[in-house]
C-alpha positions in Angstrom: 0.3 0.1 0.1 1.7 3.7 -1.3 1.3 5.9 2.1 3.6 9.3 0.1 0.3 11.1 1.7 1.5 10.3 5.5 4.0 10.6 5.1 4.5 13.6 3.6 1.5 15.0 6.5 3.8 13.6 9.2 7.0 15.0 7.6 5.3 18.7 8.1 4.1 17.8 11.3 7.7 17.1 12.6 8.4 20.2 10.4 6.2 22.0 13.1 8.0 20.5 15.2 11.4 22.0 14.9 13.0 25.3 16.3 12.4 27.7 16.0 8.3 28.5 17.2 8.0 31.8 15.3 4.5 31.7 17.0 4.8 29.9 20.1 5.5 25.8 21.2 2.2 26.0 21.8 1.5 26.7 18.2 4.0 24.9 16.5 2.0 21.4 18.4 -1.3 22.4 17.2 -0.2 23.2 13.6 1.4 19.7 13.9 -1.5 17.8 14.9 -3.4 19.7 12.6 -1.6 18.6 9.6 -1.4 14.4 11.8 -5.3 14.3 11.7 -5.0 15.5 7.9 -2.9 12.2 7.1 -5.1 10.2 9.6 -7.8 11.2 7.9 -10.1 8.7 6.2 -6.8 5.7 7.0 -7.6 2.2 7.7 -5.3 2.5 10.8 -6.0 -1.2 11.6 -4.0 -2.4 8.6 -0.9 -0.1 10.0 1.6 -2.5 12.1 1.2 -3.3 16.3 4.0 -0.5 16.4 2.3 2.5 14.3 -0.5 2.1 15.7 0.7 2.3 19.2 2.0 5.5 18.1 -0.9 7.1 16.9 -3.0 6.4 19.4 -0.5 8.0 21.7 -1.2 11.3 19.3 -4.3 11.3 19.6 -4.6 10.7 23.2 -2.7 14.0 23.0 -5.4 15.3 20.4 -8.2 14.2 22.2 -9.6 18.4 22.7 -12.8 16.6 25.4 -12.8 18.7 27.8 -10.8 22.2 26.6 -12.1 25.5 26.6 -11.6 27.8 24.3 -12.7 31.3 25.3 -9.9 33.3 23.3 -10.3 31.7 20.0 -7.2 30.3 20.2 -8.3 26.6 18.9 -8.7 24.0 21.4 -5.2 22.3 20.2 -3.3 25.3 21.0 -5.2 25.4 24.2 -4.1 22.2 25.4 -0.5 22.2 23.9 -0.1 24.9 26.1 -0.5 22.5 29.3 2.1 20.0 28.3 4.9 19.3 30.1 8.7 18.8 28.5 8.1 14.9 28.9 4.9 15.4 26.7 5.8 17.7 24.0 9.3 14.8 24.2 6.1 11.9 23.8 4.7 14.1 21.0 7.8 14.5 19.4 9.2 11.1 19.6 5.6 9.2 17.9 5.8 12.2 15.1 9.2 11.1 13.7 8.1 7.2 14.3 5.5 7.3 12.7 7.1 9.6 10.0 10.1 7.5 9.5 7.6 4.1 9.6 5.3 5.3 6.7 8.5 7.0 4.8 9.8 3.3 5.3 6.7 1.5 3.9 6.3 3.8 1.3 9.4 2.8 -0.4 11.1 6.2 0.1 
């Protein structure tokens, strides 16, 4: 199966997480989450490896905005990203990086 679209979007997510964060870390994470959501849209995750499914589950957990309030209109992902610890940010970055590598490999690039 070809995963060039997913590889492209995960690469964009990885790029969003790189320094410098000209609009701030929270917005960079929100931008990465947007790219991840595009990569995963209509993707049958059940056909992926267990490792890929774990990385996706990790990211989906961080991306879940249930109960997040956005009174200033910053975007719920940006609001949630402001609550992340350094450990959270490391987990997100590692999951994005591993998943981007996985899609690159599976796409044959």
